[in-house]
C-alpha positions as CSV (number, residue, x, y, z in Angstrom):
1,X,-77.0,-106.8,-185.1
2,X,-75.4,-104.5,-182.8
3,X,-75.8,-100.8,-183.3
4,X,-72.5,-98.8,-183.4
5,X,-71.7,-97.1,-180.2
6,X,-71.8,-93.3,-180.3
7,X,-68.4,-92.0,-179.1
8,X,-68.5,-88.3,-177.9
9,X,-65.3,-86.6,-177.9
10,X,-64.3,-84.3,-175.0
11,X,-63.9,-80.8,-176.4
12,X,-62.5,-77.6,-174.8
13,X,-66.1,-76.5,-173.7
14,X,-66.7,-79.7,-171.9
15,X,-63.3,-79.4,-170.1
16,X,-64.1,-75.8,-169.0
17,X,-67.5,-76.9,-167.8
18,X,-65.8,-79.6,-165.7
19,X,-63.4,-77.0,-164.1
20,X,-66.3,-74.8,-163.3
21,X,-68.2,-77.6,-161.6
22,X,-65.1,-78.4,-159.6
23,X,-64.6,-74.8,-158.6
24,X,-68.4,-74.7,-157.5
25,X,-67.8,-77.8,-155.4
26,X,-64.9,-76.3,-153.6
27,X,-66.6,-72.9,-153.2
28,X,-69.5,-74.4,-151.2
29,X,-67.5,-76.2,-148.7
30,X,-68.2,-74.8,-145.1
31,X,-65.1,-74.2,-142.8
32,X,-67.1,-74.7,-139.6
33,X,-69.1,-77.9,-140.6
34,X,-66.7,-79.6,-143.1
35,X,-63.1,-78.2,-143.1
36,X,-62.3,-77.6,-139.4
37,X,-63.3,-81.0,-138.0
38,X,-61.0,-82.7,-140.5
39,X,-58.2,-80.6,-139.7
40,X,-58.4,-78.6,-142.9
41,X,-58.9,-75.0,-141.4
42,X,-57.0,-72.2,-142.9
43,X,-55.7,-71.1,-139.5
44,X,-53.9,-74.4,-138.9
45,X,-51.6,-74.0,-141.9
46,X,-49.0,-71.2,-141.8
47,X,-45.4,-70.8,-142.5
48,X,-43.9,-73.9,-143.9
49,X,-46.9,-76.0,-144.0
50,X,-48.3,-73.9,-146.6
51,X,-45.9,-75.1,-149.2
52,X,-47.2,-78.8,-148.6
53,X,-49.8,-80.4,-150.9
54,X,-52.4,-80.2,-148.4
55,X,-51.6,-76.4,-147.7
56,X,-51.8,-75.6,-151.4
57,X,-55.2,-77.5,-151.7
58,X,-56.5,-75.5,-148.6
59,X,-55.2,-72.3,-150.3
60,X,-57.3,-73.3,-153.5
61,X,-60.5,-74.0,-151.6
62,X,-60.2,-70.6,-149.7
63,X,-59.3,-68.8,-153.1
64,X,-62.6,-70.4,-154.8
65,X,-64.6,-69.2,-151.7
66,X,-63.2,-65.8,-152.0
67,X,-64.1,-65.6,-155.8
68,X,-67.9,-66.6,-155.4
69,X,-69.1,-63.5,-157.3
70,X,-66.9,-64.5,-160.3
71,X,-68.4,-68.1,-160.1
72,X,-71.9,-66.7,-160.1
73,X,-70.8,-64.7,-163.3
74,X,-69.2,-67.8,-164.9
75,X,-72.1,-70.0,-164.1
76,X,-74.6,-67.6,-165.7
77,X,-72.6,-67.3,-168.7
78,X,-72.5,-71.2,-169.0
79,X,-76.1,-71.4,-168.6
80,X,-76.8,-68.7,-171.3
81,X,-74.4,-70.4,-173.8
82,X,-76.2,-73.7,-173.1
83,X,-79.6,-72.1,-173.6
84,X,-78.6,-70.6,-176.9
85,X,-76.5,-73.4,-178.3
86,X,-78.9,-76.2,-177.2
């Protein structure tokens, strides 16, 4: 006899946690070690190149690095909710 598989649905909280993890991953990328050797430095993209997908992605990376204090606050809230709710 096979036991029925437990299916967990992804809720809004899980989606928000995933977005927070992605923002954390973007925030820790180092420009000197990781981005510049691959040609993803912010200084290389100006003017028209900023409207490309690569330029928009680089802008997103730098925006998350700029908002690190907010990420720390959101991570603390997420940890507190996880501790309370189990």
